[in-house]
N, C-alpha and C positions, 0 to 999 in steps of 0.2 A: 554548587561546580567548584572545582579547587581550581586553586589561582596560584601560579608561579611564583619565583622570589620574587622577581622582578618585577610583576604587575605587584604584589604586595607593595615592592620598594615606588614603586608608581601611585598606588591609592595611598601610599602616608605623607608623598608630596604634597599631594592633591587638598591630603586632607587639612595639613596646615596651612597650607594655602587657601583653603575656605575659610579655614577659622579665624585667620589674624584678617583675610578680610571683610569678612561677613566686622570683626568685631568696627573695622573702620569704618563701615559702611554705616554705622552711626552715628560717623562724625558729621559735623554739616560737609557738605558736596565739595565745594569751593576749598577746602582744606583735605579731600581724599586721595589726591595726586600727588602731594606731598607728602601723605601719610603713608600714603602705600611703597615712600623711600624708604620706611621704619629700618630697623637693623632688625628686628625680630620678624616684621613681615618677609626683608632680604633671607633669609635665614634659614626658613621654609622652603627655599628653593636653590640647599648648599647644594644637595645632590645634587639637581641638576644641571650645573657647571662645573660637578668638580674634572669629569671628563675633555670638554670644549677650553674650559678653559688652560690646559695644554695646547690646545692649538691658538692661541690665542698673544698679539705680543702689542705694546704700547709703542708705539710711533714716535719717535723725534725730531723735531727739525732747529736747529740749532739750537740745540738746550730745554727749548718750549716742549710740553707736550701737546701734537698736533694731530694725532687723532688715534684710533684703534687699528688693527689690522690681523688678520689673520694665516695663520699656515697652510697655505697649497698644494705641496711638497714636499716632499722631504726632502731635496737638493736645496732647499731653503729660499721657497718663494711666498712673496707675502702677497697679498690682497689689500689694501686698503684704498683710502680717500683722497683722490687726486689733487685736491683746490688744497689740500693743507699744508701742501709741503713745499715747502720754502726754505731753501738752506741745505746745510750741510745733513743728513739723513742718520736716525741711528736709531736701530729694534732694543727693545728688552725683552726678552723669557718670561716667562713663571718662574723658572729657576733661580732667576735674578742673571741670570748674562747677561751684558747690552754692548750690540759691537755696529759696527758701521754698516749703514745699507746703503745700494746703490739703487738707482732709479733706471729697471730696465727697459718698462713700456707704460704706455696712458692710454686712457680712452677715456677721453674729453666728454663724449658724448650721454657717455655715465658717472662721471665724474670716478671712474678707478684709475689705481697705477700698480702695476706690477714692482714689486721691488723685490730684492736677491739679497741673502744673506750668507757668509757662510759660517756654518755651525752643524753641529752632529746628532745626531738622535732626536730630528725635529719629527713634532706628532703630529700630524699633518690632521685638519677638521674634517669631521663627518659629515657629511651633505645628508638630507632629509632623503627621502622615495615617493614624498607626496608632490603632488603639481603645485602647490598654491596649498596659504594660509589662508583658515575660512576666520569669519568677522565672531570674534567674538575669544577666540582662540589664549590661550597665555603664550605670549614672546619672551625670553628671558635673554638680557645681554650680558656675556660671561666677560668678567674684564682678569687682575693678575692678584685677585686675594679672592681668600675662601667664598664668600660672599657673589654672587651677582653684582653689576653693577647698577642695574636698574631691573624693572617686569615691567610690560604691560600686556594689553590684552590686541587683537587685530580691530582698527574699525573699519574700514576698507576695505575690501582686495583688488588684488593688482590689475594699476590702472597707468594708464598714461600722463604722468604729473608736464601737462604744458609748460614751456619752455617763456617767457615774460620776458619785453623786453630791456634792456638797460638804456639808465640814463647820467644825464652831466647835471644835469638841474641848469641850465644856462638859456634864457632869450639871447639870440643871435640877430645880428645888423638884418636886415631885409635886401642887402645888395645883394647875389647871388653868387661872384668874384670873387667872395673873398667869406672866411669862416671866423667873424671878429664876433665876441663875446658882447654885448649889449649890457644886459643884467646877468650877477648869478641869486639862482634864487637861496632863499633861508633855507637853512638844516640840509642844505643840498652838498651830493659830491662834487660837486666844483668845490663849494665853500668852503671842506674838509679842506682841500686837494690845495688850498691857497688862490685858487684862481681867481683875476679880477676884471673889473667890467673894462675893456678896452684892448684884453689880450689876445694875442688872431695867433687859429688851432696851425700850423703848419704841416706837421704831419702827426700821424697815428700810430703809434708800435711798428717805424721808420717808414710809413709808406705813407706820400704826399700825399697834402686833403689838396681837393680839388675844388672847395666855395666850400655855402653852406649847406646843399643838400647834402654833398659827397659827406659833407659831418653828419649830419642826423642821420643818414642811412647807416652808415661805417656803426655808429654808435650804437645804434638802434640793431645790429648782427649779433649785437654781443648779449649777455645775459647779465642782469643783478648780482656783485657779488664779483664779476670779476675784472681784475685788474688790468688799466691799460695803460699806452708812455706816450704820453704828447708832447708833440715840438711845439712851443707857446716862444710865442715873436708879443716883446712887452718894454714897447717905444722902440730902442735901438737895442736892447737886448735880449736872446733867444734863452730860453729856460727852457729843458725837462721837466715837465711836472707826470707825478703818477696819482691814477685815481678810481679808486675802487668806484664803483660804480653802482648807482640807484636802481629805485626800481619805476620805470618810467608809470606803468600800472595807478601805484603810489602817489603817481607823483601831483597831480589835476584831480583829485580824486579825497581831498581828504586823507589822501594814505595813512601821512605820519602820524596821527593819531592811533591809526589801527597796526600800525607797524610798533608803537609808541606802550601801549594795549599788550601786541602780542611779546614783546619783549621784558615786559612783567614777570613774569616763568622763567625766567636768564635770557642772558645769548643766545642768540640763531643763530645759524650754521649762514657764511659766505653767500656759497653756494647750497641753494636748497628747491630750485624745481627742471628743468626741461631734462628729465628723466623719459625713455622708454615705456618702462613698468616698474612701479612701484607700490607697494603692501603702503597702506596707510597704519601706523599704531598710534597709540595713546602714550609710548612709556616716553619719558620725562628726562629728555639727554643733554650733554654740555656737547657746542660742537667735537672737544675736542673726546669724547669717548662714540662720534662716529667713524667708521671707517672697516669695523669688525664684526664679528658672527650677533645672529641673533638668533636664537636656538628654542627647540619647543622642549617639554615636558620631555619628553626623551635624550635631552641632550644632543639634537642632531641640528643640522645649521638649515636653517629656511631661507637665509641669503645675509645678504650686510648693510648693516646700518648709515645710512650715506648721510643723512642731515637732519636735523631739526630744525620746525619749520615752523613752529608757535608753541602755545605756553604745552598746549597737550596731543600735539600733532608731528607726530616723526614717521620718515622713512626708510623703505629700506630695500635693496634691491633683489628680487627675489633669485633661491640659487639656479635655477633654471639663464640666466641670462646673466650671471656672476661668473659659472661655470665655463659657459660658451666664451666669454670675456675673457676670462684665466687662459684654454688653450688657445688663440690665440695670438695671446700676449705672448705668451709662453713658446709656444713655437714663431713666434717674429725675433725674440730674447735669445734663444736656442741658436737659430737659422744666422743672426749677427756673429752670434759667439764664434761660433765655428770657422764666418768670413775671416775676422778677425785670427784666429787660430793657425788659417792658410796662410793670409801675406807673413804672420813672424815666424813662420816656422819654413827655415831656408831650403832650394830646392836645392837637390843632390846634386852634387858636381860631377860631371861627365870628363870617366876620365876617357884619354886618347888612347888611340888601338894601336 
């Protein structure tokens, strides 16, 4: 059987990757995930990311590296992770250009945001035609460098990642008509935010809190990692307190230790659950490297990395879901822009007959 030039290229990639990873298999298992990020291993996948890197951007929020993103339209639309976007937004392209970005759409159910940049000669991401990534197949995360950011394999096929409930980490007074804090739990979200015993919560995100049960139900409607704004009465003073919620599921079941163990491999994404459909893979990512494309050995985009959830547990939204969200957000953004243009364009004056 005669192989094409493209087939030889793919065989070469797989061969180099196999040799590199096979050598690593001789190391202790605990070192495998770390050693897989070795420069020689990443270099084996250099050809894979050459094209998708042209469609990858680095997203900055108030000057800090917040996420990666993928160019999904030559008109300047970029998809990325929504929950990391706080402050002034900028995008850096592979060629070094760095420009302001406008947030034009958001879908909080899957934590995706659509940005708009003013740039020409953009290279849109090439989506894979495969319906799903198969367990055990390679996944490669391109960045703005010659080599990929990281590599991994599919651990679990696309499935729903349930949303746990958020938690303040407080015990409340038993009186139903007031949301008064009786005790702030150690290492809790409330303690980190500066809340104290005796504080009375009167509003959450601007809405009045009507007693103990109302606060409990309202907080549990949010997910761990989400930020909420509380108006708190402390003695004769009122103060605004911002809280990044913890996880109710781990609060009372030894979860702090589990969370500590998870974080030994590096920081995790604040929003790392509550996705309608996600592929689980073992790529070791930094939270700031989520939001961008993840590709197969042909360099085709299988989806968007959406969260680092554990030491060797990351999630990616499959391409089919992402493309659907992008289509809806683009349509809404273009409609909004059209309405703005109609309002800003003065009507033609009517000349008297």
